[in-house]
The first five atom37 places (N, CA, C, CB, O) and aatype in JSON, in Angstrom:
{
  "aatype": [12, 14, 1, 6, 11, 16, 3, 7, 0, 15, 12, 0, 3, 0, 1, 16, 16, 18, 19, 10, 6, 10, 0, 1, 7, 4, 15, 18, 9, 15, 15, 16, 10, 15, 15, 3, 16, 1, 15, 15, 0, 9, 0, 6, 19, 10, 7, 6, 13, 1, 6, 10, 18, 7, 6, 1, 6, 6, 16, 10, 13, 1, 11, 10, 10, 0, 6, 6, 10, 5, 1, 1, 7, 11, 14, 19, 0, 0, 15, 6, 19, 10, 0, 13, 1, 13, 9, 7, 14],
  "atom_mask": [
    [1, 1, 1, 1, 1],
    [1, 1, 1, 1, 1],
    [1, 1, 1, 1, 1],
    [1, 1, 1, 1, 1],
    [1, 1, 1, 1, 1],
    [1, 1, 1, 1, 1],
    [1, 1, 1, 1, 1],
    [1, 1, 1, 0, 1],
    [1, 1, 1, 1, 1],
    [1, 1, 1, 1, 1],
    [1, 1, 1, 1, 1],
    [1, 1, 1, 1, 1],
    [1, 1, 1, 1, 1],
    [1, 1, 1, 1, 1],
    [1, 1, 1, 1, 1],
    [1, 1, 1, 1, 1],
    [1, 1, 1, 1, 1],
    [1, 1, 1, 1, 1],
    [1, 1, 1, 1, 1],
    [1, 1, 1, 1, 1],
    [1, 1, 1, 1, 1],
    [1, 1, 1, 1, 1],
    [1, 1, 1, 1, 1],
    [1, 1, 1, 1, 1],
    [1, 1, 1, 0, 1],
    [1, 1, 1, 1, 1],
    [1, 1, 1, 1, 1],
    [1, 1, 1, 1, 1],
    [1, 1, 1, 1, 1],
    [1, 1, 1, 1, 1],
    [1, 1, 1, 1, 1],
    [1, 1, 1, 1, 1],
    [1, 1, 1, 1, 1],
    [1, 1, 1, 1, 1],
    [1, 1, 1, 1, 1],
    [1, 1, 1, 1, 1],
    [1, 1, 1, 1, 1],
    [1, 1, 1, 1, 1],
    [1, 1, 1, 1, 1],
    [1, 1, 1, 1, 1],
    [1, 1, 1, 1, 1],
    [1, 1, 1, 1, 1],
    [1, 1, 1, 1, 1],
    [1, 1, 1, 1, 1],
    [1, 1, 1, 1, 1],
    [1, 1, 1, 1, 1],
    [1, 1, 1, 0, 1],
    [1, 1, 1, 1, 1],
    [1, 1, 1, 1, 1],
    [1, 1, 1, 1, 1],
    [1, 1, 1, 1, 1],
    [1, 1, 1, 1, 1],
    [1, 1, 1, 1, 1],
    [1, 1, 1, 0, 1],
    [1, 1, 1, 1, 1],
    [1, 1, 1, 1, 1],
    [1, 1, 1, 1, 1],
    [1, 1, 1, 1, 1],
    [1, 1, 1, 1, 1],
    [1, 1, 1, 1, 1],
    [1, 1, 1, 1, 1],
    [1, 1, 1, 1, 1],
    [1, 1, 1, 1, 1],
    [1, 1, 1, 1, 1],
    [1, 1, 1, 1, 1],
    [1, 1, 1, 1, 1],
    [1, 1, 1, 1, 1],
    [1, 1, 1, 1, 1],
    [1, 1, 1, 1, 1],
    [1, 1, 1, 1, 1],
    [1, 1, 1, 1, 1],
    [1, 1, 1, 1, 1],
    [1, 1, 1, 0, 1],
    [1, 1, 1, 1, 1],
    [1, 1, 1, 1, 1],
    [1, 1, 1, 1, 1],
    [1, 1, 1, 1, 1],
    [1, 1, 1, 1, 1],
    [1, 1, 1, 1, 1],
    [1, 1, 1, 1, 1],
    [1, 1, 1, 1, 1],
    [1, 1, 1, 1, 1],
    [1, 1, 1, 1, 1],
    [1, 1, 1, 1, 1],
    [1, 1, 1, 1, 1],
    [1, 1, 1, 1, 1],
    [1, 1, 1, 1, 1],
    [1, 1, 1, 0, 1],
    [1, 1, 1, 1, 1]
  ],
  "atom_positions": [
    [[146.64, 131.68, 198.09], [147.35, 133.31, 197.72], [147.91, 133.56, 198.68], [146.49, 134.62, 197.42], [147.03, 133.31, 199.5]],
    [[149.06, 134.0, 199.45], [149.28, 134.7, 201.06], [148.89, 135.79, 200.89], [150.71, 134.85, 201.76], [148.62, 135.81, 199.69]],
    [[148.55, 137.23, 201.49], [148.33, 138.39, 201.42], [149.62, 139.33, 201.1], [147.67, 138.63, 202.54], [150.55, 139.64, 201.84]],
    [[149.29, 139.8, 199.36], [150.81, 140.74, 199.73], [152.16, 140.9, 199.27], [151.22, 140.5, 200.8], [152.65, 141.68, 198.46]],
    [[152.8, 139.74, 200.15], [154.0, 139.05, 200.28], [154.9, 138.99, 198.82], [153.59, 137.6, 200.81], [154.64, 138.28, 197.85]],
    [[155.78, 139.73, 198.92], [156.96, 139.93, 197.75], [157.29, 139.62, 197.53], [157.68, 140.27, 197.45], [157.7, 139.84, 196.39]],
    [[157.75, 138.37, 198.39], [158.87, 137.76, 198.74], [159.06, 136.91, 197.03], [158.62, 136.71, 200.36], [158.15, 136.95, 196.2]],
    [[160.29, 136.26, 196.8], [160.36, 135.92, 195.58], [159.2, 134.66, 195.69], [0.0, 0.0, 0.0], [158.14, 134.75, 195.06]],
    [[159.5, 133.55, 196.51], [158.37, 132.0, 196.64], [157.29, 132.72, 196.52], [158.27, 130.89, 198.23], [156.8, 132.3, 195.48]],
    [[156.28, 133.93, 197.12], [155.02, 134.8, 196.42], [154.95, 134.93, 195.42], [154.81, 135.93, 196.62], [154.08, 134.22, 194.94]],
    [[155.81, 135.94, 194.27], [155.59, 136.44, 193.47], [155.73, 135.51, 192.26], [156.16, 137.44, 193.6], [155.08, 135.53, 191.22]],
    [[157.1, 134.39, 192.77], [156.91, 132.63, 191.51], [155.76, 132.53, 191.65], [157.65, 130.83, 191.88], [155.21, 132.98, 190.64]],
    [[154.9, 132.1, 192.52], [153.57, 131.42, 192.95], [152.57, 132.3, 192.35], [153.34, 131.27, 194.62], [151.5, 131.77, 192.04]],
    [[152.75, 133.74, 192.09], [151.34, 134.23, 191.38], [151.81, 134.34, 190.14], [150.59, 135.67, 191.87], [150.99, 134.09, 189.27]],
    [[153.13, 134.71, 189.72], [152.69, 134.01, 188.37], [152.54, 133.31, 187.54], [152.74, 134.09, 187.93], [152.02, 133.31, 186.42]],
    [[153.26, 132.41, 188.43], [152.67, 130.94, 187.33], [150.89, 131.24, 187.91], [153.6, 128.6, 188.02], [150.21, 130.93, 186.93]],
    [[149.72, 131.79, 189.32], [148.91, 131.37, 188.93], [147.89, 132.93, 188.4], [148.53, 130.31, 189.97], [146.66, 132.93, 188.4]],
    [[148.46, 133.73, 188.13], [148.76, 134.88, 187.15], [148.96, 134.56, 185.82], [149.91, 135.58, 187.51], [148.02, 134.94, 185.12]],
    [[149.86, 133.98, 185.2], [150.49, 133.43, 183.69], [149.08, 133.94, 182.39], [150.75, 131.11, 183.79], [149.33, 134.67, 181.44]],
    [[147.9, 133.46, 182.63], [146.92, 133.58, 181.34], [146.65, 135.37, 181.06], [145.19, 132.65, 181.76], [146.61, 135.92, 179.96]],
    [[146.46, 136.15, 182.75], [146.34, 137.55, 183.09], [146.99, 138.29, 182.56], [146.49, 137.85, 184.15], [146.52, 139.2, 181.89]],
    [[148.55, 138.04, 182.76], [150.02, 138.64, 182.85], [150.32, 138.89, 180.86], [151.4, 137.13, 183.85], [150.78, 139.79, 180.17]],
    [[149.63, 137.22, 180.55], [150.07, 137.75, 179.05], [148.82, 138.15, 178.4], [150.84, 136.58, 178.06], [149.08, 138.66, 177.31]],
    [[147.5, 138.11, 178.66], [146.63, 138.75, 178.32], [147.17, 140.27, 178.0], [145.66, 138.56, 179.25], [147.45, 140.9, 176.99]],
    [[147.18, 140.49, 179.31], [147.51, 142.32, 179.43], [148.49, 142.68, 179.27], [0.0, 0.0, 0.0], [148.38, 143.89, 179.1]],
    [[149.67, 142.34, 179.19], [150.84, 142.63, 178.44], [150.03, 142.55, 177.48], [152.13, 141.84, 178.45], [148.93, 143.11, 177.45]],
    [[150.51, 141.85, 176.59], [149.94, 141.84, 174.96], [148.53, 143.05, 174.85], [149.23, 139.89, 174.49], [148.98, 143.96, 174.15]],
    [[147.2, 143.37, 175.21], [146.61, 144.12, 174.91], [147.13, 145.27, 175.07], [145.73, 143.95, 175.28], [147.15, 145.89, 174.01]],
    [[147.76, 146.12, 176.37], [148.32, 146.69, 176.9], [149.46, 147.22, 175.73], [148.56, 145.99, 178.03], [148.99, 148.03, 174.93]],
    [[151.03, 146.84, 175.51], [151.46, 146.54, 174.45], [151.77, 147.22, 172.82], [150.82, 145.79, 174.5], [152.63, 147.85, 172.19]],
    [[149.94, 146.39, 172.6], [149.84, 147.15, 170.74], [148.93, 148.53, 171.51], [148.43, 145.82, 168.93], [147.79, 148.73, 171.11]],
    [[149.41, 149.26, 172.42], [147.82, 150.63, 172.13], [148.88, 151.57, 171.3], [146.84, 151.84, 174.13], [150.07, 151.33, 171.12]],
    [[148.11, 152.72, 170.83], [149.59, 153.22, 169.58], [148.98, 154.65, 170.72], [149.38, 153.26, 166.84], [149.78, 155.56, 170.56]],
    [[147.89, 155.06, 171.72], [148.35, 156.05, 171.78], [148.29, 156.48, 173.46], [147.7, 156.83, 170.77], [148.14, 155.43, 174.07]],
    [[148.33, 157.33, 174.14], [147.94, 157.07, 175.59], [147.15, 156.9, 175.65], [148.01, 157.67, 176.47], [146.95, 156.21, 176.65]],
    [[145.81, 157.22, 174.82], [144.11, 157.29, 176.1], [144.16, 156.13, 175.65], [142.27, 158.36, 175.93], [143.32, 155.48, 176.27]],
    [[145.09, 155.0, 174.34], [144.12, 154.13, 174.2], [144.39, 153.51, 175.09], [143.93, 153.48, 173.15], [143.48, 152.8, 175.51]],
    [[145.74, 153.43, 175.84], [146.62, 152.4, 176.18], [146.25, 152.76, 177.68], [148.29, 152.46, 175.59], [146.45, 151.79, 178.41]],
    [[145.61, 154.3, 178.62], [145.77, 154.24, 179.37], [143.79, 153.58, 179.81], [146.66, 155.47, 179.68], [143.37, 153.65, 180.97]],
    [[142.76, 152.94, 178.42], [141.27, 152.75, 178.48], [142.7, 150.75, 178.31], [139.57, 153.81, 176.71], [142.26, 149.8, 178.97]],
    [[143.67, 150.56, 177.75], [143.93, 149.33, 177.9], [143.9, 149.01, 179.96], [145.55, 149.13, 176.95], [143.09, 148.34, 180.61]],
    [[144.63, 149.5, 180.27], [144.97, 149.35, 181.21], [143.87, 149.45, 182.75], [145.95, 150.13, 180.98], [144.08, 148.92, 183.85]],
    [[142.96, 150.11, 182.42], [141.23, 150.11, 182.78], [140.45, 148.82, 182.54], [140.39, 151.21, 181.82], [139.64, 148.3, 183.32]],
    [[140.91, 148.31, 181.08], [140.31, 147.23, 180.95], [141.03, 146.36, 182.55], [140.66, 146.58, 179.25], [140.52, 146.46, 183.66]],
    [[142.28, 145.58, 182.22], [142.55, 144.94, 182.31], [142.66, 144.64, 183.89], [143.23, 144.97, 181.51], [142.58, 143.61, 184.55]],
    [[142.88, 146.09, 184.23], [143.2, 145.72, 185.71], [141.65, 145.71, 186.4], [144.37, 146.98, 186.51], [141.57, 145.34, 187.57]],
    [[140.2, 146.2, 185.55], [139.7, 145.91, 186.37], [138.55, 144.51, 186.09], [0.0, 0.0, 0.0], [137.53, 144.41, 186.77]],
    [[138.89, 143.52, 185.05], [138.64, 142.63, 185.34], [139.34, 141.75, 186.07], [138.36, 142.38, 184.63], [138.93, 140.92, 186.89]],
    [[140.43, 142.0, 185.71], [141.24, 141.17, 187.44], [140.74, 141.69, 188.26], [142.9, 141.32, 187.98], [140.64, 140.92, 189.22]],
    [[140.24, 142.8, 188.51], [139.48, 142.88, 190.33], [138.19, 141.78, 190.45], [138.57, 144.85, 190.75], [137.93, 140.94, 191.32]],
    [[137.37, 142.22, 188.96], [136.68, 141.08, 188.45], [136.55, 140.0, 188.73], [136.86, 140.86, 187.67], [135.38, 139.63, 188.7]],
    [[137.75, 138.74, 189.21], [138.02, 138.27, 188.43], [138.54, 137.53, 189.7], [138.58, 138.83, 187.27], [138.84, 136.35, 189.88]],
    [[138.54, 138.19, 190.19], [140.41, 138.17, 192.22], [140.0, 139.21, 192.93], [142.92, 138.85, 191.86], [140.93, 139.62, 193.63]],
    [[139.46, 139.55, 193.0], [139.53, 141.27, 194.23], [140.77, 142.45, 193.93], [0.0, 0.0, 0.0], [141.81, 142.63, 193.29]],
    [[140.23, 142.82, 194.51], [140.79, 144.58, 195.01], [142.37, 143.28, 195.66], [139.21, 146.03, 196.99], [143.14, 142.77, 194.85]],
    [[142.44, 143.09, 196.93], [143.56, 142.27, 197.38], [144.51, 141.87, 196.71], [143.25, 141.32, 197.81], [145.73, 141.85, 196.9]],
    [[143.89, 141.59, 195.95], [145.36, 139.95, 194.94], [146.19, 141.39, 193.26], [143.31, 137.29, 193.26], [147.14, 141.31, 192.49]],
    [[145.04, 142.5, 193.52], [145.49, 143.74, 192.97], [146.21, 144.36, 192.61], [145.43, 144.24, 193.22], [146.23, 145.03, 191.58]],
    [[147.43, 144.15, 193.97], [148.99, 145.09, 193.97], [149.21, 144.25, 193.72], [149.89, 145.85, 194.99], [150.4, 144.5, 193.54]],
    [[149.12, 143.0, 193.43], [150.5, 142.13, 193.63], [150.6, 142.01, 191.82], [150.31, 140.23, 194.76], [151.53, 142.31, 191.07]],
    [[149.72, 141.65, 191.64], [149.28, 141.61, 190.52], [149.58, 142.68, 189.27], [148.14, 141.51, 190.82], [149.68, 142.44, 188.07]],
    [[149.68, 143.93, 189.97], [150.08, 145.37, 189.18], [151.27, 145.7, 189.29], [149.41, 146.59, 189.6], [151.79, 146.48, 188.49]],
    [[152.24, 144.9, 190.83], [153.85, 145.09, 190.67], [154.06, 144.08, 188.9], [154.95, 144.1, 192.51], [154.62, 144.56, 187.92]],
    [[153.35, 142.49, 188.95], [154.18, 141.33, 188.07], [153.69, 142.13, 186.92], [153.72, 139.44, 188.14], [154.65, 142.35, 186.18]],
    [[152.61, 142.63, 186.49], [152.77, 143.33, 184.46], [153.53, 144.02, 184.59], [151.57, 144.28, 183.49], [154.38, 144.23, 183.73]],
    [[153.49, 144.56, 185.65], [155.05, 146.64, 185.7], [155.74, 145.87, 185.34], [155.99, 147.88, 187.47], [155.65, 145.98, 184.11]],
    [[156.74, 144.74, 185.64], [158.03, 144.54, 185.8], [157.45, 142.9, 184.15], [158.72, 144.13, 188.08], [158.26, 142.15, 183.6]],
    [[156.12, 142.95, 183.94], [156.33, 142.26, 182.9], [156.2, 143.03, 181.23], [155.38, 141.17, 183.17], [156.71, 142.75, 180.14]],
    [[155.52, 143.81, 181.56], [155.67, 145.2, 180.44], [157.09, 145.96, 180.84], [154.17, 146.54, 180.67], [157.1, 147.03, 180.23]],
    [[158.02, 145.85, 181.45], [159.4, 146.47, 181.85], [159.54, 145.66, 180.84], [160.3, 146.41, 183.32], [159.49, 146.1, 179.69]],
    [[159.75, 144.23, 181.11], [160.93, 143.28, 180.56], [160.33, 143.43, 178.72], [160.86, 141.19, 181.48], [161.1, 143.51, 177.76]],
    [[159.33, 143.44, 178.66], [159.17, 143.62, 177.34], [159.66, 145.22, 176.32], [157.69, 143.33, 177.34], [159.39, 145.62, 175.19]],
    [[160.11, 145.52, 176.96], [160.9, 147.21, 176.59], [159.67, 148.1, 176.58], [0.0, 0.0, 0.0], [159.6, 148.85, 175.61]],
    [[158.94, 148.14, 177.24], [157.46, 148.95, 177.18], [157.0, 150.23, 178.86], [156.03, 147.24, 177.12], [155.92, 150.52, 179.36]],
    [[158.51, 150.68, 179.21], [158.92, 151.45, 180.11], [157.77, 152.64, 180.97], [160.02, 152.05, 179.36], [157.53, 152.95, 182.14]],
    [[157.28, 153.04, 179.56], [156.13, 154.4, 180.17], [154.85, 153.27, 180.76], [155.3, 155.83, 178.42], [154.43, 153.2, 181.91]],
    [[154.49, 152.58, 179.75], [153.11, 151.41, 179.9], [152.9, 151.1, 181.31], [153.37, 149.79, 179.13], [151.94, 151.31, 182.04]],
    [[154.78, 150.19, 181.64], [155.31, 150.36, 183.14], [154.62, 151.0, 184.6], [156.4, 151.17, 182.94], [153.95, 150.5, 185.5]],
    [[155.12, 152.3, 184.33], [154.93, 153.19, 185.11], [153.02, 153.44, 184.99], [156.04, 154.45, 184.65], [152.34, 153.01, 185.92]],
    [[152.65, 153.82, 184.34], [150.94, 154.4, 183.93], [150.47, 153.25, 184.8], [150.2, 154.36, 181.93], [149.69, 153.57, 185.69]],
    [[150.96, 151.42, 184.67], [149.93, 150.75, 185.51], [150.17, 150.32, 186.83], [149.52, 149.69, 184.93], [149.48, 149.8, 187.71]],
    [[151.93, 150.87, 186.67], [151.77, 151.43, 188.4], [150.92, 152.59, 189.68], [152.89, 151.84, 188.54], [150.49, 152.77, 190.82]],
    [[151.06, 152.87, 188.93], [150.67, 154.37, 188.65], [148.71, 154.88, 188.95], [151.16, 154.55, 186.74], [148.16, 155.77, 189.61]],
    [[148.2, 153.66, 187.99], [146.6, 154.32, 187.95], [146.42, 154.02, 188.57], [145.55, 154.28, 187.24], [146.86, 153.08, 189.24]],
    [[145.04, 155.22, 188.74], [143.79, 154.86, 190.08], [142.41, 154.9, 189.45], [143.72, 156.17, 191.51], [141.91, 155.56, 188.54]],
    [[141.88, 153.72, 190.46], [139.27, 154.16, 189.46], [139.55, 155.05, 190.05], [136.96, 153.2, 189.99], [140.43, 155.05, 190.91]],
    [[138.76, 156.14, 189.69], [138.36, 156.58, 189.84], [135.81, 156.51, 190.39], [139.36, 156.97, 188.96], [134.75, 156.49, 189.76]],
    [[136.35, 156.51, 192.11], [134.73, 156.37, 192.0], [134.62, 154.95, 193.32], [0.0, 0.0, 0.0], [135.56, 154.41, 193.89]],
    [[133.37, 154.73, 193.45], [133.81, 154.48, 195.15], [134.53, 152.9, 195.53], [132.16, 154.59, 196.21], [134.87, 152.64, 196.69]]
  ]
}
């Protein structure tokens, strides 16, 4: 996977590579009922992604996840995914 390229081909390749993670993450985040549970779900989804693929791929995954949430009519969740920051080292 190319390092953080965001051209159309790279985004399409990443979308294909992470299709399961995107579907699960969007479903999980979309199912939350409050801002607290949404924040926890975002932390869990991004944390699990980091464990599987590393921090380097996370930026691209966040963009794809936010696009998918936006497409599903969840603009607040999409914004929170892009703004989320892990605390600690």
